N, C-alpha and C positions, 0 to 999 in steps of 0.2 A: 482267847477269842481272834481265829485267822481274820487276816486285814482282809478288806473288799476291794479289788480293783473300783475304780471309779466307774469305767465305763459297764461292767458289769450291776456296780449297785444303783445307778441309774436304770438300766434294764428293768431293776429290780422296784424302783418307785414307779416307773411306768404302768408295769401289771396293777399298782395298787391302783393306778388312780383310773387305770381303764376296768377292771374291775369298779370300783366304788364308783365310777361313772354312771357307768352301765345298768351297777343296780338301782340304781337314785331315778336314772332317767329313761331307762326303757330302752336305750339304745347306743353304741356308740361308735365314733368315728375311726379309721382303721391306725393302727399305732404307726411312731415313726420307726425309721431303723434301730432307735436306740429305744425303744418300747414305748417311748408316750404315746400320747391320744394326740392327733393332730387337730388343730383348730381352726380348720379354713372353715368351715362349710356347716350349716346350723344339722340338729336332730331334725328325722323325719316329720318330729310331733315341734313344733317351736315350742318353747316356753314361756311364758307369759313373763310381763314385768316384775319383777320385785323392787320395795325400798326396803334400802339399808341404813339403817341407824349411824352416820358416820360424825367426825367430826366436827364438818360444817355444816351439821344437821342431817336431816329426812334428805336422803337423792332417790330415787325413782332411775332404777339401772334397768337395762334389759338382762331376760332371762335369761339371754345366752349370747353376751358379747363375742361380736365376733373378729374386733379389728380394735385391740385396747394398746394405750400408750401406757406407760409406767415412767414417772421420773424420778425416779429415786431407786437405788439398788436393794432397798428390802424386797418394792412391789417385783423388781422385776426376778428376785430368786422366789417370791409366792409365785408368780404368773408359771415362771417354769416348773417349777415341782409340782404345780397342778394341772400341767399340763397344757399349759395355752401358752401360745409363741406371739409377744407383744409384735405389733405391726411399728412399732419405734418405743426407742428408750432414750433415755438421759444419764448420763454417766456424772461421777466427777472429775473436776475440770483434769485436774493431773493424769486424767485416769484415757489412753488412746484406745484400750481393746475390751473387749468383753470380757467378764471374767471366765477365766481356762479352767473352772473347773465343773464349766459346762462342757461339754465338746462342740465344736465350732459348726454340727449339723445342728446344734439347736439353739444357737446365734445368729447363722449366717443368715438369714432374711429380715433382720429387725435392724430395721434406720436409725442411726444415730439422728437427735433434735435437738443436739445442744449438748450444755454442760447442765448437771440438778443444780438444782437453784435459781437458774437461768435459763431455761428450753427457751428455744425457734418457736412463737406459736405461730407463725406463717408456716414452717416443715409439720407441727402436729396439727395444722388445720386442713394442709395437703394429705394427710394420711387418709382422713374419713377415719375417725375413729366413732366408734361407738361407745365408749367408754372410756375415762382416763382417770389414774393411782396416781396417790402422790401423799404426801403428809404436808401440815399446814407450818411447820419447821421451813421446808423448801418452798411450799407454794402459796400459802396462804394468802401474801399480797397479791397473787393474783388469780385468785380466785375465780373471780367473776367475768375476768378473761375468758379463763379455762371454760369454766360452766358454758360460755355461751360458743362453744366447741361441742362439746358432748358433756356428757356427764360427769361430773366429776367426785372421785369419794377422798376425801385424806381423812388419814388419822389425825391423830394430836402432835406426834412426835417420832421418831425411828430408835429404836436400837433397846434398850431394857424392855416395854412393853410388845417385843418381835412377834411372842404366842398369841396375844392376844389381837396385834393387829393383822397375825395371818388368817383368827376364823373369819376378821370383819372386809381382807380380801380375799378369801375364798365365797364370803355371803356375795359382793359385787360380781364376784367372776361364777357364781354359778356353780361351784363346785365344794359344797359343804360337806360330801359326803367322804369325797376325796380328801378332804380335808383331814378328817376323822382319822381315815386308814393311814396318812402321814406321822398325825399327831400319835397315835400307837403303835409305829413303827421304828420313831424316834424314841418314845419311851422305853420299848423294847430296848435297844440299841444302845442306850445309855445306861440301864438296868446291867445288861450283859459287861461292860465298860468297866463298872464298881464292880462287879466280882472279879473281874477279871484283876483290877489292880488290889480289890482286896487280898486275893490270893496270892499275888505276890509283894504283899508286905508294902504297898507304895500309897494306899489311898493319902496317907498323911503328907505326904512330898506337898511342900509350897510351892506354887508355881505360879509363877512373875508374866504380868503382859508388859509391855511398852512397844509402844510406836511414838517412831521418827514422822513428824508432820512437817512438811514442806510451808511455810509460812506459822506453823504452829507449834514447832518445841516438840521437846521432849513429854510424851502423857505417859502417864500408867492407869492401869483402868483396874477401877474398883467391881463388886459386885453385882450393882445394879449398871449393867452394860453387857451388849450380846455375848462377848468374850464371856464374860465376870459369870452369866448366868450359864452359857454350856460348861464351866468348870463345877460352878456348884451343881449341876444334876451329873454329872460325873463325879460330884463326894471326893477333888481333891480340894487338901491344905491352899491359903492365902498368903502372903508374904503379910508381916504386922500393916503396913503400910499402905498395903492394899486391901486388906481385909474389913472393907466399910463402904457404907450404905450410897453411897454415890458410882456416877458413870467413871469419870476419869480426870484426871487433875494433872497441870502441868509443873515440871518441877526443868529447876538449874540443873546443868551439866554437875557442877559442884557438891549436889546431892543425889546423885548417879547410884550412891549405897541402896536407898530407896527402892532398887528395882534387882534387889538382889533375891534369889531364892534358892530351892534346889534346882528348879529347874524354869530358867528364862528359855522364853518365845517372845520375839521384834519383828517386827515388820517397819517398812517404810513405805510412807504414800508423799505420792510426787519422787525428786531428783536426789538421790539419796546425799549429794554433796549438801545440794541446797535446805538438805531438813536437818540437817546434823548426825545424820548416822554415819559419816565418815569421819568427823573429827570424835563421834563419842566413842568409836571403835575404839579407834587407838590412844583412845587417853588413859591416863593411869587412873583415873578410878572404874573405869569400866575392866579394865586388867586386873584391876583389885577384887571384883566380883568375884567369889565362894565359886557361882554359878558356871562364871568365863573360864580361872582358872582349871573345873573342873571337868572342863568342856562339854559342859550342859546349858549351853545357850546358842542356841537354832535360832535360825531365820526363817517367817511362813510368811506366805502371800499374804501379802496386806488385800486383795480384793476378798478374800476367801474370810478371814480373822477376823478382820475388822471392819470390811462392807458388806460381808454377803447377806448377816443378819436373815436368815428365813432358815428352814429346817433343811433342807440339801444342803447347805453351809454348813449348819450344825450336825451333824451327819459325819459328813468329812471331817471335820474337825472333833469327835469324840475319838475318829479311826488315829486321827495324826495323834493324839494327843497319848494316844495307850501305845503307837511305837515309838514317841519320844522318850515316854516314861522305861522304856523296854520291859513295859509287859506280855 
């Protein structure tokens, strides 16, 4: 399967959104230079409000929200994937920029409203949102304050249920038809990667996922995590220690052998020195890993592999996985 340039891939996604949204609403807005539908002005016939069943109960939302604030990385991916550019967004505290798997033209107009889990409510209010998206893990304790600003739709959590969460986000954003197009495109892409890996006899390779987290130690990721599910969709193997039905678990440096695999992908959240990345990579235990000795350990973008938590991120991950495995 040929590699997909990110800009080309994003333009293709935008075309799918335009087609799906046009067929469902009877009209569309001009595409942006990246191929995405702009989200600044309403369609000729405004859609009526709809009720979505969120983790926080039924929420009446605008039929075509125009000023959306997203308070975590999964809803950022969902909104941008569906052609909606948020007016505001919260990012994890250690992140100082928007994910670069999105071109700057797609995020340039988004205002930061503080760290995820502790947004600046005055900054959110100043943006005059007509919809707020987040999850209970991040913002359940401030739901009443948020709903006082705008209709607020929360999922229960993020990570493993990312596919179901995307459907809820699509309902809240009025982009259900577009969501179906993206799901179908992802499933097709995953199938192509499975075929390519099978043809290259690489499907059985065990792929290890390691994340060094500032303030959170060394984490290994199991099947019930966002990247773990993407690997499952690609039908690749996992090391025994990570072939478990849980999201992630912390290990001390003296148990780093559990991170071994035929392919090892690692990322850092925060400062590499404070997260322990530098010390781990220089340690005898890390140097003794089979993947490291075989030159099969690769750093990956944390904002893509562990924070993307959406269909656009997942598509890029499939392509990178195929490249790393050499299919």
